[in-house]
C-alpha positions, 0 to 999 in steps of 0.5 A, a space after each residue: 861273210 868273208 870268202 874265206 870263213 865261206 869256204 872253211 864251213 862249205 869244206 867242212 860240210 863237204 866233208 860229211 857229206 863225202 865221208 872219205 872225199 879228199 879235197 885241195 885248195 888249189 891254187 889260181 897263180 899256177 892256173 889264173 881263174 882256176 876254181 877254188 877246190 877240188 873235191 875227189 870221191 870214190 871214182 869221181 870229181 868235181 871242182 867249185 868255184 867259191 864265192 862268199 854272195 851271187 854278185 862276187 866278182 868273177 876274176 879273170 878266167 874262171 867262166 871259161 875254167 868252170 864251164 871245161 870242167 863242168 863238161 868234164 866231170 862236175 864243176 860249178 859256181 857256189 854261194 850261201 844264194 845256191 849251196 843247197 842247189 850245187 850240192 844237189 846237183 853234186 852229190 847226183 852228180 857223185 852218185 850218178 855214174 855208180 
């Protein structure tokens, strides 16, 4: 599956899981390595770097940004093989401080 196809399907799933959320697609041309998606839900936020599969290559600075943003709130690499685990963690993060 192409990354763009997976990302489109993932956005649909996120909108169902988190009704009313705002999802932004980020521009890596502006900040190299910034995760693909920002998700805002109630008073929480998260960022996801979307990959077509587990062994898809990382771009420069992606690991750095995901690690840094995860310390601030929630950020992760997501791909079909870990989707359930990451979405469970995202649900927990969005509900943990409410």
